[in-house]
C-alpha positions in Angstrom: 40.6 13.5 51.6 41.7 15.8 48.7 39.5 16.0 45.7 40.8 17.8 42.6 38.2 20.0 41.1 38.2 20.7 37.4 35.9 22.8 35.4 32.9 21.1 33.7 33.7 23.0 30.5 36.7 24.9 29.3 36.1 27.3 26.4 38.2 27.3 23.5 40.4 30.4 22.8 38.8 30.7 19.5 35.4 31.0 21.0 36.5 33.8 23.3 38.3 35.5 20.5 35.2 35.3 18.3 33.2 36.9 21.1 35.7 39.6 21.5 35.7 40.4 17.8 31.9 40.5 17.8 31.7 42.7 20.8 33.9 45.3 19.0 31.9 45.1 15.8 34.9 43.8 13.9 35.2 41.1 11.3 37.8 38.4 11.1 39.3 40.3 8.2 39.6 43.5 10.2 41.3 41.8 13.1 43.7 40.1 10.6 44.5 43.5 9.2 45.2 44.9 12.6 47.5 42.1 13.4 49.1 42.0 10.0 48.2 38.3 9.6 46.3 36.5 7.0 42.5 36.2 7.6 42.9 32.5 7.4 45.1 32.5 10.5 42.4 34.2 12.5 39.7 31.8 11.1 41.9 28.8 12.0 42.3 30.1 15.6 38.5 30.6 15.9 37.8 27.1 14.5 40.4 25.6 16.8 42.6 24.2 14.3 45.4 26.5 15.0 46.9 27.2 18.4 47.7 30.5 19.8 51.4 31.0 19.9 53.2 33.3 22.3 53.8 35.8 19.4 50.1 35.8 18.5 49.1 36.1 22.1 51.3 39.3 22.3 49.7 40.7 19.2 46.2 39.9 20.3 46.9 41.4 23.7 47.9 44.6 22.0 44.9 44.7 19.7 42.4 43.7 22.3 43.7 45.4 25.4 44.3 42.2 27.3 47.5 40.4 28.4 49.6 37.8 26.5 49.2 35.6 29.6 45.4 35.7 29.2 45.6 34.1 25.7 48.4 31.7 26.5 46.6 30.5 29.7 43.3 30.0 27.7 45.2 28.0 25.1 47.2 25.9 27.6 44.0 25.1 29.7 41.9 24.2 26.6 44.7 21.9 25.1 45.2 20.2 28.6 41.5 19.6 28.8 41.3 18.0 25.3 44.3 15.9 26.1 42.8 14.7 29.3 39.6 13.8 27.6 41.5 11.9 24.9 43.5 10.0 27.4 40.3 8.9 29.4 38.7 7.6 26.1 41.7 5.4 25.1 
């Protein structure tokens, strides 16, 4: 008997990013300036309306001292969880 375990909750990459910004005492505008991106892009990632691309993952990793894989894995797991929930409700 094999049972597939799934997490009860998968945090959005935006939520993690928001916490990282807050922990550093930065604003969304400051991170946007560090990345050379519009503040709207950072805000959309935090709200979950914009996905983290591989390019953005690289930039975030450089700015925050993480790896690009950290951000791409968060994004992929979050989007898979959303897709799975949507499939179960249809």
